[in-house]
VOGU-3710 file (C-alpha; in Angstrom, 3 decimals, decimal comma):
1> xxxxxxxxxx> 14,232/200,612/-119,904  15,655/197,307/-121,101  13,841/194,120/-120,267  15,713/190,830/-120,495  13,884/187,499/-120,683  15,920/184,503/-119,598  14,490/181,086/-120,423  15,862/177,991/-118,792  16,032/174,608/-120,625  12,975/172,388/-120,126
11> xxxxxxxxxx> 10,853/169,762/-121,863  7,303/170,927/-122,363  4,274/169,178/-120,914  0,657/170,078/-121,717  -0,381/170,429/-118,129  2,629/172,346/-116,842  2,379/175,775/-115,290  5,047/178,186/-116,381  6,428/181,145/-114,445  8,129/184,222/-115,870
21> xxxxxxxxxx> 10,896/185,888/-113,850  11,562/189,489/-114,717  14,945/190,977/-114,086  15,422/194,730/-113,882  18,752/195,881/-115,346  19,148/199,268/-113,801  22,329/201,072/-113,036  24,491/199,031/-110,685  27,718/199,748/-108,859  30,774/198,884/-110,897
31> xxxxxxxxxx> 32,564/197,389/-107,927  31,589/193,881/-106,728  32,215/193,326/-103,020  31,496/196,036/-100,510  33,426/196,700/-97,363  31,768/196,742/-93,993  32,027/200,541/-94,060  29,882/200,738/-97,212  27,072/198,454/-96,027  24,947/201,221/-94,519
41> xxxxxxxxxx> 25,104/203,277/-97,662  24,069/200,309/-99,795  21,003/199,727/-97,686  19,949/203,357/-98,098  19,852/203,127/-101,885  17,776/199,971/-102,115  15,682/201,482/-104,885  18,728/201,361/-107,172  19,275/197,635/-106,616  18,218/194,926/-109,080
51> xxxxxxxxxx> 14,706/193,627/-108,644  13,158/190,320/-109,580  9,503/189,625/-110,136  7,839/186,300/-110,823  4,590/186,247/-112,802  2,664/183,326/-114,238  2,715/182,797/-117,995  0,860/180,479/-120,293  2,309/177,456/-121,969  2,114/179,146/-125,332
61> xxxxxxxxxx> 4,394/181,898/-124,099  7,055/179,286/-123,464  7,241/177,740/-126,925  10,763/179,003/-127,168  11,680/176,185/-124,776  11,070/173,394/-127,291  14,763/172,519/-127,272  16,372/171,824/-123,910  19,722/173,018/-125,271  18,569/176,487/-126,380
71> xxxxxxxxxx> 20,801/179,280/-125,162  19,532/182,069/-123,055  17,604/184,533/-125,275  17,360/188,202/-124,867  14,700/190,528/-126,243  14,041/194,198/-125,762  10,666/195,716/-125,327  9,023/198,572/-123,571  7,159/197,880/-120,392  4,960/200,165/-118,406
81> xxxxxxxxxx> 5,893/198,317/-115,257  9,026/198,888/-113,306  10,689/195,491/-113,892  11,377/193,292/-116,897  10,478/189,602/-116,753  12,582/186,447/-116,950  10,323/183,433/-117,620  11,273/180,357/-115,591  9,148/177,212/-115,975  8,136/175,327/-112,815
91> xxxxxxxxxx> 8,640/171,574/-113,260  6,269/169,250/-111,514  7,668/165,911/-110,197  7,931/163,226/-112,850  8,105/159,454/-112,594  11,691/158,196/-112,790  12,427/155,226/-115,037  15,601/153,200/-114,366  17,789/152,807/-117,457  17,752/149,316/-118,940
101> xxxxxxxxxx> 21,463/148,650/-118,391  21,277/149,642/-114,746  18,236/147,434/-114,207  20,054/144,452/-115,721  23,089/145,014/-113,501  20,904/145,252/-110,399  19,137/142,021/-111,313  22,442/140,193/-111,782  23,699/141,517/-108,431  20,573/140,306/-106,612
111> xxxxxxxxxx> 20,858/136,871/-108,206  24,471/136,583/-106,994  23,410/137,715/-103,526  20,607/135,160/-103,281  22,794/132,341/-104,636  25,587/132,921/-102,118  23,190/133,507/-99,233  21,565/130,150/-99,896  24,901/128,459/-99,134  25,164/130,002/-95,656
121> xxxxxxxxxx> 23,437/129,390/-92,387  21,175/132,132/-91,065  23,742/133,002/-88,413  26,422/133,502/-91,034  24,165/135,541/-93,267  23,089/138,051/-90,633  26,404/138,177/-88,822  29,024/140,865/-88,801  31,021/138,939/-91,377  28,056/137,287/-93,036
131> xxxxxxxxxx> 27,526/139,902/-95,724  31,193/139,735/-96,569  30,737/136,009/-97,194  27,678/136,563/-99,350  29,533/139,062/-101,504  32,492/136,733/-101,838  34,904/138,371/-99,403  36,225/136,467/-96,385  38,146/137,536/-93,341  40,681/134,836/-94,115
141> xxxxxxxxxx> 41,371/133,621/-97,602  42,170/130,068/-98,596  41,188/127,118/-100,707  37,829/125,761/-99,457  38,598/122,491/-101,279  42,108/122,167/-99,886  42,026/118,420/-99,175  40,619/117,491/-102,582  42,870/119,817/-104,557  46,016/118,657/-102,794
151> xxxxxxxxxx> 45,048/115,079/-103,577  44,656/116,043/-107,248  48,070/117,703/-107,244  49,665/114,603/-105,785  48,032/112,420/-108,460  49,384/114,674/-111,213  52,903/114,024/-109,948  52,591/110,347/-110,924  54,866/109,232/-113,743  52,786/108,805/-116,946
161> xxxxxxxxxx> 51,930/105,185/-117,560  52,423/104,074/-113,963  49,407/102,183/-112,659  47,777/102,787/-109,312  49,066/99,433/-108,092  52,630/100,573/-108,715  52,139/103,934/-106,984  54,387/104,402/-103,928  52,453/104,552/-100,680  51,807/108,118/-99,519
171> xxxxxxxxxx> 52,734/108,539/-95,877  50,652/110,668/-93,489  53,581/113,040/-93,025  53,965/113,537/-96,792  50,295/114,307/-97,184  50,296/116,702/-94,220  53,381/118,442/-95,606  51,543/118,966/-98,889  48,536/120,376/-97,064  50,668/122,846/-95,116
181> xxxxxxxxxx> 52,386/124,017/-98,293  49,008/124,873/-99,823  47,501/126,637/-96,805  47,356/130,398/-96,425  48,728/132,097/-93,342  45,193/132,814/-92,121  44,251/129,156/-92,453  47,347/128,105/-90,541  46,778/130,540/-87,690  43,111/129,587/-87,542
191> xxxxxxxxxx> 44,085/125,947/-87,035  46,069/127,007/-83,966  42,996/128,348/-82,147  40,895/126,289/-79,722  37,888/128,483/-79,001  34,874/128,485/-76,705  31,461/130,098/-76,993  28,309/130,709/-74,965  25,009/128,962/-75,586  23,608/125,582/-76,595
201> xxxxxxxxxx> 23,096/126,423/-80,277  25,214/127,076/-83,319  24,964/130,842/-82,957  26,593/133,845/-84,522  29,861/133,857/-82,561  30,837/130,222/-83,105  29,608/130,350/-86,710  31,889/133,290/-87,457  34,883/131,735/-85,701  34,523/128,490/-87,642
211> xxxxxxxxxx> 33,469/129,747/-91,070  35,392/133,004/-91,237  38,471/132,383/-89,099  38,945/128,655/-89,869  39,550/127,791/-86,216  40,989/124,348/-85,719  39,307/123,342/-82,460  36,380/124,071/-80,155  36,045/123,230/-76,457  32,661/122,694/-74,800
221> xxxxxxxxxx> 31,934/123,771/-71,236  28,947/123,283/-68,976  29,475/126,735/-67,514  29,017/128,169/-71,018  25,685/126,365/-71,340  26,950/124,324/-74,273  25,487/121,050/-72,963  21,754/120,607/-72,326  20,684/117,176/-73,546  21,787/114,388/-75,839
231> xxxxxxxxxx> 19,881/115,508/-78,918  21,007/119,105/-78,565  24,671/118,167/-78,082  24,747/115,820/-81,077  23,081/118,435/-83,254  25,520/121,109/-82,122  28,685/119,120/-82,849  27,259/117,895/-86,171  26,540/121,437/-87,306  29,966/122,669/-86,230
241> xxxxxxxxxx> 31,665/119,922/-88,218  29,492/120,448/-91,296  30,530/124,116/-91,406  34,220/123,515/-90,771  35,716/123,685/-94,251  38,059/122,449/-95,511  39,595/120,804/-92,414  37,421/119,082/-89,778  37,347/120,296/-86,179  38,832/118,998/-82,994
251> xxxxxxxxxx> 35,863/119,069/-80,585  37,174/118,966/-77,035  35,841/118,622/-73,500  37,345/117,954/-70,069  35,341/114,938/-68,958  37,162/113,684/-65,846  34,294/112,362/-63,749  33,697/113,215/-60,109  33,804/116,980/-59,563  34,487/117,646/-63,263
261> xxxxxxxxxx> 31,712/115,635/-64,896  30,427/117,589/-67,901  28,002/114,879/-69,011  26,446/114,030/-65,651  22,994/115,235/-66,739  23,172/113,153/-69,899  24,761/109,857/-68,824  24,677/109,933/-65,044  27,655/110,355/-62,686  31,059/108,942/-63,557
271> xxxxxxxxxx> 33,705/108,077/-60,920  36,460/110,546/-60,088  40,162/109,881/-60,632  40,596/109,661/-56,856  37,916/106,956/-56,670  39,493/104,982/-59,510  42,966/105,441/-58,036  41,795/104,126/-54,686  41,110/100,736/-56,306  44,745/100,543/-57,441
281> xxxxxxxxxx> 43,402/98,445/-60,318  44,614/99,463/-63,794  41,836/97,431/-65,379  39,286/99,611/-63,632  40,974/102,689/-65,087  41,074/101,151/-68,574  37,363/100,291/-68,409  36,489/103,823/-67,406  38,624/105,253/-70,204  36,858/103,018/-72,687
291> xxxxxxxxxx> 33,442/104,037/-71,321  34,293/107,714/-71,574  35,424/107,243/-75,179  32,103/105,627/-76,092  30,159/108,432/-74,435  32,181/111,200/-76,040  32,323/109,762/-79,541  28,539/109,283/-79,528  28,223/113,064/-79,121  30,791/113,934/-81,774
301> xxxxxxxxxx> 33,551/114,802/-79,277  37,041/113,611/-80,234  39,434/115,097/-77,634  39,232/114,673/-73,873  41,433/116,942/-71,794  42,182/114,118/-69,385  43,698/112,340/-67,510  45,087/114,558/-64,774  48,619/113,396/-63,944  49,393/115,848/-61,160
311> xxxxxxxxxx> 50,931/114,159/-58,138  49,130/115,573/-55,119  51,514/116,739/-52,396  49,603/119,620/-50,788  45,921/120,360/-50,518  44,657/122,297/-53,493  40,883/122,826/-53,714  41,161/123,052/-57,480  42,424/119,453/-57,621  40,077/117,955/-55,049
321> xxxxxxxxxx> 39,315/114,325/-56,091  40,814/114,968/-59,538  44,123/113,111/-59,178  44,912/109,388/-59,015  47,082/109,735/-55,905  50,129/111,209/-54,214  52,667/108,730/-55,547  54,304/109,230/-58,987  54,380/105,506/-59,749  50,692/105,052/-58,922
331> xxxxxxxxxx> 49,670/108,107/-60,906  51,690/106,885/-63,880  50,172/103,400/-63,736  46,540/104,476/-63,359  46,685/107,432/-65,734  48,399/105,287/-68,368  45,714/102,599/-68,066  42,928/105,175/-68,384  44,611/106,760/-71,443  44,926/103,423/-73,228
341> xxxxxxxxxx> 41,247/102,697/-72,666  40,247/106,158/-73,817  42,248/105,970/-77,051  41,564/102,323/-77,868  38,784/102,926/-80,418  40,816/105,570/-82,282  37,967/108,081/-82,227  38,838/109,935/-79,019  42,286/111,022/-77,882  43,392/112,251/-74,474
351> xxxxxxxxxx> 45,660/115,017/-73,181  47,823/114,806/-70,074  47,593/117,785/-67,732  48,599/120,083/-65,991  52,254/120,401/-67,044  54,624/121,279/-65,388  52,538/120,222/-62,362  50,061/121,651/-59,870  50,542/119,017/-57,197  52,693/121,207/-54,974
361> xxxxxxxxxx> 50,897/124,557/-55,272  47,842/125,789/-53,399  46,679/128,527/-55,789  44,304/128,222/-58,722  45,574/129,692/-62,030  41,979/130,685/-62,857  42,160/133,285/-60,096  45,835/133,975/-59,406  49,355/133,070/-60,423  50,700/129,947/-58,641
371> xxxxxxxxxx> 54,386/129,705/-57,815  56,104/126,317/-57,882  59,239/126,362/-55,743  60,418/122,769/-56,077  63,981/122,073/-57,081  64,570/120,690/-60,539  65,558/117,306/-59,131  62,267/117,069/-57,227  60,336/118,172/-60,302  61,985/115,416/-62,334
381> xxxxxxxxxx> 61,390/112,767/-59,678  57,798/113,724/-58,826  55,920/116,067/-61,126  57,502/115,102/-64,440  57,862/111,364/-63,811  54,393/110,427/-65,220  55,042/112,513/-68,348  58,437/110,965/-68,978  57,193/107,376/-68,719  53,983/107,827/-70,712
391> xxxxxxxxxx> 55,688/109,839/-73,457  58,270/107,085/-73,864  55,486/104,511/-74,143  54,250/106,381/-77,219  50,647/106,829/-76,088  50,668/110,587/-75,492  49,213/112,664/-78,336  48,651/115,951/-76,482  49,770/117,740/-73,318  48,036/120,711/-71,699
401> xxxxxxxxxx> 50,361/123,310/-70,168  49,079/125,351/-67,245  49,973/128,842/-66,003  52,394/128,933/-63,088  55,806/130,348/-62,311  58,374/127,562/-61,991  61,048/129,468/-60,133  63,911/127,062/-60,779  63,302/127,022/-64,540  61,913/130,442/-65,458
411> xxxxxxxxxx> 61,068/132,931/-62,742  59,913/135,630/-65,169  57,139/134,065/-67,251  54,164/131,752/-66,658  54,959/128,229/-67,792  52,591/128,299/-70,779  54,495/131,289/-72,204  57,962/130,116/-71,237  60,302/128,769/-73,902  62,455/127,303/-71,146
421> xxxxxxxxxx> 59,530/125,252/-69,824  57,654/124,253/-72,993  60,518/123,742/-75,416  63,410/123,358/-73,008  61,814/120,833/-70,640  58,726/119,301/-72,260  60,017/118,988/-75,806  63,795/118,736/-75,468  64,294/116,988/-72,104  61,129/114,857/-72,022
431> xxxxxxxxxx> 61,063/114,280/-75,771  57,434/115,203/-76,439  56,760/116,028/-80,109  52,964/115,993/-80,081  50,484/118,840/-79,694  50,998/121,256/-76,813  47,773/122,963/-75,720  47,773/126,047/-73,538  45,318/126,352/-70,707  42,960/129,263/-71,293
441> xxxxxxxxxx> 44,855/132,469/-72,046  41,981/134,392/-70,468  42,773/133,055/-66,997  44,049/135,438/-64,338  47,342/133,571/-64,410  47,929/135,122/-67,853  45,871/138,312/-67,976  47,700/139,544/-64,882  50,794/139,695/-67,064  49,845/140,169/-70,721
451> xxxxxxxxxx> 46,974/141,138/-73,036  45,621/138,268/-75,133  47,313/139,385/-78,380  50,763/139,400/-76,781  50,050/136,213/-74,833  49,145/134,385/-78,054  52,426/135,348/-79,693  54,455/134,441/-76,602  52,741/131,045/-76,338  53,800/130,194/-79,878
461> xxxxxxxxxx> 57,331/131,446/-79,263  57,410/129,169/-76,218  56,534/126,136/-78,350  52,766/125,723/-77,836  50,520/124,688/-80,746  46,851/125,102/-79,775  45,951/128,335/-78,014  42,891/128,140/-75,792  40,718/130,952/-74,522  39,092/132,975/-77,317
471> xxxxxxxxxx> 35,384/133,447/-76,591  34,367/135,745/-79,468  35,437/136,484/-83,049  37,077/139,654/-81,744  39,199/137,560/-79,376  40,315/135,359/-82,279  41,079/138,417/-84,402  43,106/139,935/-81,574  45,170/136,790/-81,058  45,807/136,353/-84,776
481> xxxxxxxxxx> 46,775/140,012/-85,033  49,293/139,588/-82,210  50,828/136,556/-83,909  51,051/138,330/-87,271  52,741/141,291/-85,644  55,332/138,937/-84,137  55,820/137,362/-87,577  56,330/140,778/-89,154  58,945/141,680/-86,545  60,564/138,251/-87,035
491> xxxxxxxxxx> 60,041/137,199/-83,451  58,177/134,203/-84,899  59,273/132,529/-88,126  57,021/130,798/-90,642  58,886/127,569/-89,960  57,723/127,763/-86,352  54,091/128,239/-87,487  54,338/125,328/-89,916  55,679/123,054/-87,182  52,586/123,664/-85,066
501> xxxxxxxxxx> 50,189/123,213/-87,978  51,816/119,911/-88,923  51,384/118,630/-85,367  47,731/119,693/-85,286  46,979/118,062/-88,647  48,741/114,895/-87,521  46,535/114,858/-84,419  43,491/115,122/-86,671  44,804/112,277/-88,797  45,214/110,161/-85,666
511> xxxxxxxxx> 41,585/110,928/-84,778  40,423/109,801/-88,204  39,384/113,317/-89,231  41,892/113,468/-92,092  42,222/110,528/-94,459  45,188/109,845/-96,706  43,974/109,946/-100,344  44,537/107,108/-102,746  46,815/108,315/-105,509
//
């Protein structure tokens, strides 16, 4: 009987235990696979099958294994037992040593990780997008030193030998145009978002929206628990601004006084528009506007979504005590005086609302879709009169558009998504070229019609600039995705996006957030 010994490659150790496996090479069937019909017969001749036997051997018997690359060896010898032996060494676990090159690479990787993590807040680091930031990958790409690098580019355009004193003055519009030309699409779309968040601290959601999505504005609400005390509010706005790179944030609130008094627990109650309007004294309105500006700027807030310029004609619980009166001339006079006081120090700007007018509707767009049935002539004489006068005076920097169906203008779309209302009336007929802000796109007045991604795209098509409503990073991503899809299908052109971004950056210049560089 032949006995074959098969040795498998192995490094020898003094304390190893070797095993020898014997393999019996008896007569075997010449065919490989058996059919199901042959299986019973095969089981009956088990004694003719190959057998394996494992027996311990000494280390000396395995000297043939000195080289790990030795081929299988075969030797013949007689054996009184039934089966030959194939020696197979048993390898005990050994300590693994990392190769030097791999260790160096791992060390370099960890150093990069620690260095980048040190530049982030804890919320960014542990967040869903935080690790992407640490490893150098961002949701939206762009130059983090945009303002500085654009200034350098503009300086390089100077004619050699021309002194700084002879340099032509750079206008705000020229500088803003240069910024827009150097911004990525993600940066531009981020600037068009005015987001909200829940909680009094700079948490994960707002951190991600600011640092990863480059949002241009944030609005604070009492109902979202954003405002607790003076120290907390100042710290919150300071941290938001410090993390908004490269372009500072618009930090907004709707501080009207009366029933909408967001700072009542910090500064005490402020009078309502109805109370101020009852005095019929523009100076009283100017003083209150100035007081509100001082309060807001002390907390790092630079945009007040006020005054309300709706002309009350029917009872609407949403507008209770929030309007200056039921006469267009009075509303124009008092709202204009308040706006001048609010914007006097140049640190806080206001926004007229709620275009095209809620004075003649009884429904609340937060809960349902209001319908405005006035004729166009009545709209021009009543609801739009304050806008027309104040826009012509040059004091209006922003207008907030609400969600309602204006049947005589566009009976198919809410006003905030209607090109006929926003561009046709507000921009073309009334001549407003500032920033148009949508009311929240998460209100029932919008969600009853469209998902947020589609609503965002439609709002831009209509002519709006700042889109309000996103509460989470996913909301921002959804809106941006909807806008990009509309860009890809050419429903929105890049020129239209650039127009909005220029208006937003000009608003930030007017707030003192963007400074024209000296070239």
